[in-house]
C-alpha positions as a printed Julia matrix, in Angstrom:
84×3 Matrix{Float64}:
 -10.38    6.57  -15.85
  -6.67    7.39  -16.27
  -5.76    9.2   -19.46
  -2.26    7.68  -19.63
  -1.65    5.35  -22.54
  -0.28    2.25  -20.81
   1.22    1.08  -24.11
   3.4     4.18  -24.45
   6.95    3.82  -23.07
   7.02    7.59  -22.51
   4.16    7.27  -20.03
   6.4     5.17  -17.79
   9.73    6.97  -18.2
   9.52    8.0   -14.54
   9.65    4.31  -13.54
  13.4     4.22  -14.17
  14.0     6.31  -11.04
  11.5     4.61   -8.69
  12.93    2.6    -5.8
  12.1    -1.11   -5.58
   9.6    -0.39   -2.79
   8.04    2.43   -4.79
   7.78    0.25   -7.86
   6.1    -2.52   -5.86
   3.69    0.0    -4.36
   2.67    1.22   -7.83
   1.35   -2.27   -8.53
   0.02   -3.06   -5.07
  -2.09    0.08   -4.84
  -3.93   -0.91   -8.02
  -4.77   -4.43   -6.81
  -8.46   -4.85   -5.97
  -7.77   -7.83   -3.68
  -5.28   -5.72   -1.71
  -7.85   -2.93   -1.29
 -10.47   -5.41   -0.13
  -8.07   -7.02    2.39
  -6.79   -3.64    3.55
 -10.23   -2.27    4.35
 -11.23   -5.52    6.07
  -8.13   -5.76    8.24
  -8.03   -2.02    8.93
 -11.1    -2.43   11.15
  -9.41   -5.28   13.04
  -5.79   -4.13   13.47
  -6.18   -2.62   16.92
  -7.92   -5.7    18.24
  -6.42   -8.59   16.3
  -2.67   -8.95   15.92
  -3.2   -12.26   14.08
  -5.13  -10.37   11.38
  -2.23   -7.94   10.98
   0.25  -10.8    10.77
  -1.82  -12.65    8.15
  -2.26   -9.45    6.12
   1.47   -8.68    6.3
   2.44  -12.19    5.24
  -0.05  -12.36    2.38
   1.11   -9.08    0.86
   4.78   -9.22    1.9
   4.51   -6.05    3.98
   6.34   -4.75    7.03
   4.92   -2.26    9.49
   7.8    -0.08   10.72
   7.59    1.25   14.25
   5.2    -1.35   15.59
   2.29   -0.53   17.88
   2.17    3.0    19.15
   4.61    4.41   16.63
   4.34    8.1    15.89
   2.55    8.93   12.67
  -0.04   11.35   11.41
  -3.35   10.58   13.13
  -6.18    9.55   10.85
  -3.95    8.19    8.08
  -3.42    4.49    7.59
   0.2     3.61    6.92
  -0.59    1.5     3.87
  -3.73    3.17    2.59
  -3.79    3.86   -1.14
  -3.93    7.65   -1.23
  -1.95   10.21   -3.16
   1.03   11.79   -1.43
   0.37   15.18    0.13
């Protein structure tokens, strides 16, 4: 369980410098429905472009680079993990 006091303005002082996309991600990565959809569609993405489209539209996401783009193998583009 996080030790940050969500009621304390000081705990969120860093939010003033987050980009709009970063701010949206802070909320999205905590959403249980997003996690459930992500893990479901992750298994289907290579075989079902309709699933990717539906997922993108539901969550308002874009997938830069399209199929075959260069990225680190083994990491999902929109997986909720901490930055390395």
